C-alpha positions as CSV (number, residue, x, y, z in Angstrom):
1,M,22.4,105.1,9.9
2,K,24.4,102.2,11.3
3,K,22.0,101.9,14.3
4,H,19.1,101.6,11.9
5,L,20.8,98.9,9.9
6,I,21.5,96.9,13.0
7,I,17.9,97.1,14.0
8,L,16.8,96.0,10.6
9,A,19.3,93.1,10.5
10,S,18.1,91.9,13.9
11,V,14.4,91.9,12.8
12,I,15.1,90.1,9.5
13,L,17.4,87.5,11.1
14,G,14.7,86.9,13.6
15,F,12.2,86.1,10.9
16,M,14.6,83.7,9.3
17,V,14.5,81.8,12.6
18,L,10.8,82.2,13.3
19,T,9.5,81.2,9.9
20,V,7.1,78.7,8.7
21,L,9.4,76.2,7.7
22,A,9.4,74.3,10.9
23,Q,10.8,71.4,12.8
24,P,8.4,69.2,14.8
25,G,9.3,68.9,18.5
26,G,11.7,71.9,18.4
27,P,11.7,75.7,17.9
28,P,10.8,76.9,14.4
29,S,13.6,76.9,11.9
30,P,14.1,77.9,8.3
31,S,14.1,74.3,7.0
32,F,11.1,72.3,5.9
33,N,12.9,69.1,6.9
34,G,12.2,65.4,6.6
35,A,10.3,65.2,9.8
36,M,7.9,67.9,8.8
37,T,7.6,66.5,5.2
38,K,6.5,63.2,6.7
39,L,3.4,64.8,8.0
40,F,2.2,65.5,4.5
41,G,2.2,61.8,3.5
42,D,1.9,61.3,-0.2
43,N,1.4,65.0,-0.9
44,T,4.9,65.8,-2.1
45,S,3.9,68.8,-4.3
46,F,1.4,71.6,-3.6
47,T,0.8,75.3,-3.3
48,A,-1.2,77.1,-0.6
49,I,-1.7,80.2,1.5
50,M,-0.1,79.4,4.8
51,E,-0.9,81.1,8.1
52,L,1.6,80.7,10.9
53,H,0.7,81.4,14.5
54,L,3.4,81.4,17.1
55,A,2.8,81.7,20.9
56,Q,5.4,81.6,23.7
57,P,5.1,81.2,27.4
58,S,6.4,84.8,27.7
59,G,6.2,87.4,25.0
60,E,3.7,88.6,22.5
61,P,2.1,86.1,20.0
62,M,3.1,86.5,16.4
63,T,1.0,85.8,13.2
64,M,2.2,85.9,9.7
65,A,0.8,84.6,6.4
66,G,2.1,84.1,2.8
67,Q,2.1,82.1,-0.4
68,M,3.8,78.7,-0.1
69,A,4.9,76.3,-2.8
70,F,6.4,72.9,-2.1
71,L,8.0,70.5,-4.6
72,E,9.6,67.2,-3.4
73,G,11.5,68.8,-0.5
74,K,12.1,72.2,-2.1
75,N,10.1,75.0,-0.4
76,R,9.2,78.6,-1.3
77,F,7.5,81.1,1.0
78,E,6.5,84.6,0.1
79,M,5.5,87.1,2.7
80,D,5.2,90.8,3.5
81,M,6.9,91.6,6.8
82,S,5.0,94.9,7.1
83,A,1.8,92.8,7.5
84,V,3.1,90.6,10.4
85,Q,1.1,91.0,13.5
86,G,2.6,90.9,17.0
87,G,6.2,89.9,17.9
88,H,7.3,93.2,19.3
89,I,8.6,94.5,16.0
90,P,9.8,98.1,16.5
91,P,7.5,100.4,14.3
92,Q,10.6,102.3,13.1
93,A,12.1,99.0,11.8
94,A,9.0,98.0,9.9
95,A,8.7,101.5,8.4
96,R,12.4,101.5,7.4
97,M,12.2,98.1,5.8
98,K,9.3,99.2,3.7
99,Q,11.1,102.4,2.7
100,M,14.2,100.5,1.7
101,G,12.2,98.0,-0.3
102,M,13.0,95.1,2.1
103,A,9.5,94.4,3.4
104,K,8.6,91.8,0.8
105,I,10.7,88.7,1.2
106,T,10.7,85.3,-0.5
107,M,12.4,82.5,1.4
108,I,13.5,79.5,-0.6
109,T,14.8,76.3,1.1
110,R,16.8,73.9,-1.1
111,P,17.8,70.8,0.9
112,D,19.3,69.3,-2.3
113,K,21.8,72.1,-2.3
114,D,22.1,72.6,1.5
115,M,21.1,76.2,1.0
116,N,18.6,78.9,1.9
117,Y,17.9,81.8,-0.3
118,M,16.5,85.1,0.9
119,L,15.0,87.1,-2.0
120,Y,14.0,90.8,-1.9
121,P,11.8,91.3,-5.0
122,D,11.5,95.0,-4.7
123,M,15.3,95.3,-4.8
124,K,15.9,92.5,-7.3
125,A,18.5,91.1,-4.8
126,Y,19.1,88.0,-2.7
127,T,21.4,86.5,-0.1
128,T,22.3,82.9,0.7
129,M,22.8,81.0,3.9
130,A,23.7,77.4,4.5
131,L,21.2,75.1,6.1
132,N,21.8,74.7,9.8
133,E,20.7,71.0,10.1
134,T,21.4,67.6,8.6
135,N,19.4,66.9,5.4
136,T,17.6,63.7,6.4
137,P,14.9,62.7,3.9
138,A,11.3,61.9,4.9
139,S,11.8,58.3,3.9
140,A,14.2,57.9,6.8
141,Y,11.5,58.7,9.4
142,K,8.7,56.5,10.7
143,S,5.3,57.8,11.7
144,E,2.5,56.4,13.9
145,S,-1.0,58.0,13.8
146,S,-3.9,57.7,16.3
147,K,-7.3,59.2,15.6
148,L,-8.5,61.9,18.1
149,G,-11.8,62.8,16.4
150,E,-13.3,64.6,13.4
151,E,-13.6,68.4,12.8
152,T,-14.2,70.8,10.0
153,I,-11.4,73.2,9.1
154,D,-12.0,76.0,6.6
155,G,-14.8,74.0,5.0
156,H,-12.9,70.7,4.8
157,N,-14.0,67.6,6.7
158,C,-11.0,66.5,8.6
159,V,-9.8,63.6,10.7
160,K,-7.9,64.9,13.7
161,N,-4.9,62.8,14.5
162,K,-2.0,62.6,16.9
163,V,1.0,61.9,14.8
164,V,4.4,60.7,16.2
165,V,7.3,60.9,13.8
166,T,10.5,59.2,14.8
167,G,13.8,59.8,13.2
168,P,16.9,57.6,12.6
169,D,18.3,59.0,15.9
170,G,15.3,57.6,17.8
171,I,14.0,61.0,18.7
172,A,10.2,61.2,18.5
173,H,8.3,64.4,17.4
174,E,4.6,64.7,18.3
175,S,2.1,66.8,16.4
176,I,-1.7,67.2,16.2
177,V,-2.7,67.1,12.5
178,W,-6.0,67.7,10.8
179,N,-6.1,65.7,7.6
180,A,-8.7,66.8,5.0
181,T,-10.6,63.8,3.6
182,D,-11.4,65.7,0.3
183,L,-7.7,66.7,-0.3
184,K,-6.0,63.3,-0.3
185,Q,-5.5,63.5,3.5
186,F,-3.6,66.8,3.1
187,P,-2.8,68.3,6.6
188,V,-4.7,71.6,6.4
189,K,-3.8,72.3,10.1
190,I,-0.8,71.3,12.1
191,Q,-0.2,72.0,15.8
192,I,3.2,71.6,17.4
193,T,4.4,72.3,20.9
194,A,8.1,72.6,21.4
195,K,9.9,71.4,24.6
196,E,10.4,75.0,25.5
197,G,6.6,75.5,25.6
198,Q,6.4,77.4,22.4
199,D,3.2,76.6,20.5
200,M,3.1,76.8,16.7
201,V,0.0,76.3,14.5
202,M,0.1,76.2,10.7
203,I,-3.1,76.6,8.7
204,F,-3.1,75.9,5.0
205,K,-5.8,77.5,2.8
206,E,-6.5,77.5,-1.0
207,V,-4.6,74.3,-1.3
208,K,-3.8,73.1,-4.8
209,L,-2.2,69.7,-5.2
210,D,-0.8,70.6,-8.7
211,K,3.0,70.4,-9.2
212,P,4.5,73.9,-9.0
213,E,7.1,75.0,-11.6
214,D,10.6,74.0,-10.7
215,A,12.0,77.5,-11.7
216,Q,10.2,79.0,-8.6
217,F,12.9,77.4,-6.4
218,D,15.9,79.3,-7.8
219,P,16.7,83.0,-7.6
220,P,15.8,84.9,-10.8
221,A,18.7,85.4,-13.2
222,D,18.4,89.2,-13.0
223,F,18.6,89.3,-9.2
224,K,22.0,90.4,-7.8
225,K,23.6,88.2,-5.2
226,Y,25.1,89.7,-2.0
227,D,27.5,87.9,0.3
228,D,25.3,88.7,3.4
229,M,22.4,90.7,4.5
230,M,24.5,93.6,5.9
231,S,26.3,94.1,2.6
232,L,22.9,94.2,0.8
233,M,21.5,96.7,3.3
234,M,24.6,98.9,3.2
235,S,24.5,99.0,-0.6
236,R,20.8,100.0,-0.5
237,A,21.4,102.7,2.2
238,K,24.2,104.3,0.2
239,G,21.9,104.5,-2.8
240,A,23.7,102.0,-4.9
241,P,21.5,100.4,-7.6
242,P,20.0,97.0,-6.5
243,Q,21.2,95.3,-9.7
């Protein structure tokens, strides 16, 4: 049993590092930080289906998708890990996660609280983890854009731009962004190449620019909090009630 739990913990922790909430110019991270937010311009609130495609110089590409909500720096991403494609996930780990009710995960990032929440809806449980980076707001970054052309993405007429975002530390982050002209220049596609050669592409579909409810960015009151993932998994493995 302990071996199975270690495998599961490794897989889930990997997804916390390889998730949508990314950092331009560096490897993906769980924080939708100020540099990334800058790419969305005046679109500070929205909901969408987001597809994330990750490719590395060595290793199998990974594709995942889920429902995303964003509200003035707060971010929520819901996904089913059993539906993830690629990434060398051990079949026994994926099956075990589903059996234990841990396949469906909701990740909430709260820069205002310096906190990440990992929710497991099927278990009515969640864990917390401190953000691993400085909370620098989008307003502290500067951006320069140069037009590369025009393309159609998922039915939207877009202007393809090279965007360079520079932070207070002087470090520049370069991205290719497709801004939809019919969605207030919303970036329906973002392509980032990290220094390590890892390519990441985010595609946003079914975009709605309405303001999501603030309550979505907090754990439900009837969910039980666990100190860490291992204690949650041990509780579930022993047959303890999830709430």
